[in-house]
C-alpha positions in Angstrom: -22.0 -9.8 30.2 -19.1 -8.0 28.8 -17.6 -5.0 30.8 -17.5 -1.8 29.1 -13.9 -0.5 28.3 -12.8 2.8 29.3 -11.8 5.5 26.8 -8.1 4.8 27.6 -8.6 1.1 27.2 -10.2 1.8 23.6 -7.3 4.1 22.7 -4.7 1.5 23.7 -6.5 -1.2 21.8 -6.6 1.1 18.7 -3.0 1.8 19.0 -2.3 -2.0 19.3 -4.5 -2.7 16.4 -2.7 0.0 14.1 0.6 -1.2 15.0 -0.4 -5.0 14.3 -1.8 -3.9 11.0 1.6 -2.8 9.8 3.4 -6.1 10.7 3.5 -9.0 7.9 1.0 -11.0 9.8 -1.3 -8.0 10.1 -0.9 -7.3 6.5 -1.5 -10.8 5.4 -4.7 -11.1 7.7 -6.1 -8.0 6.1 -5.4 -9.1 2.5 -7.1 -12.5 3.4 -10.1 -10.7 4.9 -10.4 -8.3 2.0 -10.3 -11.2 -0.5 -13.0 -13.1 1.6 -15.1 -9.8 1.8 -14.7 -9.4 -2.1 -15.8 -13.0 -2.9 -19.1 -12.5 -0.6 -19.7 -9.2 -2.4 -19.0 -10.6 -5.9 -21.7 -13.2 -5.5 -23.7 -11.0 -7.8 -21.2 -9.7 -10.4 -21.2 -6.0 -11.3 -22.8 -2.9 -9.8 -26.7 -3.0 -9.7 -27.0 0.0 -12.3 -25.3 -1.8 -15.3 -28.5 -2.0 -17.1 -28.6 1.7 -17.8 -25.4 1.3 -19.8 -27.0 -1.6 -21.8 -24.8 -4.1 -20.3 -25.9 -7.6 -18.8 -24.1 -9.1 -15.8 -22.3 -11.5 -18.2 -21.1 -8.3 -20.1 -19.7 -7.0 -16.8 -18.2 -10.2 -15.8 -16.5 -10.4 -19.3 -15.1 -6.8 -18.9 -13.8 -7.6 -15.3 -12.1 -10.6 -16.6 -10.6 -8.7 -19.5 -9.2 -6.2 -17.0 -8.0 -9.0 -14.6 -10.0 -7.2 -12.0 -8.0 -4.0 -12.2 -9.1 -0.5 -12.6 -8.2 0.8 -16.0 -6.5 4.1 -14.7 -4.7 3.4 -11.4 -4.3 -0.3 -11.8 -5.6 -1.1 -8.4 -7.1 -4.4 -7.9 -10.9 -4.8 -7.0 -10.1 -6.5 -3.8 -8.4 -3.3 -2.6 -11.6 -1.3 -2.8 -14.7 -1.3 -0.7 -16.9 -1.1 -3.8 -17.1 -2.8 -7.1 -15.5 -1.4 -10.1 -17.7 1.2 -11.7 -18.8 1.1 -15.4 -17.2 4.0 -16.8 -19.0 5.6 -19.8 -18.9 8.6 -22.0 -21.5 11.3 -20.7 -22.1 12.5 -24.4 -22.3 9.3 -26.3 -23.3 6.8 -23.6 -20.5 4.4 -24.8 -18.8 2.2 -22.2 -15.2 2.8 -21.9 -14.2 0.2 -19.2 -14.3 -0.5 -15.5 -12.7 1.9 -12.9 -12.5 2.2 -9.2 -14.6 4.6 -7.3 -11.8 7.1 -7.0 -10.9 7.3 -10.7 -14.5 7.2 -11.8 -15.2 10.2 -9.4 -12.1 11.9 -10.4 -13.1 11.8 -14.0 -16.7 13.0 -13.1 -15.3 15.9 -11.2 -13.2 16.9 -14.2 -16.4 16.4 -16.4 -14.4 14.1 -18.8 -12.9 17.4 -20.0 -9.2 16.4 -21.3 -8.4 20.2 -21.2 -9.2 20.4 -17.6 -7.3 17.3 -16.8 -4.2 18.6 -18.7 -4.5 21.8 -16.6 -4.5 19.8 -13.5 -1.5 17.8 -14.6 0.4 20.9 -15.5 -0.7 22.4 -12.1 0.8 19.2 -10.2 4.0 19.2 -12.3 4.6 23.0 -11.4 3.7 22.6 -7.8 6.1 19.9 -7.5 9.0 22.1 -8.8 
């Protein structure tokens, strides 16, 4: 039977793991693990709700391949994210625009796909940086 670790031991372990993750070996192991997890997760291509956009699993796989597995906005690769790339669509027309990571898809949704709001946000960020 395993002995329980003290709070101090757990803290030391977390600190060691955090340092290890920053090493080249740690980064390589994390990348390998993410790829393995992504392959398992990708056994069923595409999110489960793609049918509501009129897409088949093959359509999703084709879009994924055309984008080389990258989010259309931030260019992050699907293996970097914990969820599959989302099907982005126009909320007015229903037209599918592409595949986005959860962060970019949520960001667009939070701005209600409003270009004027997005431009205001860009201006705000530019002015705040000055």
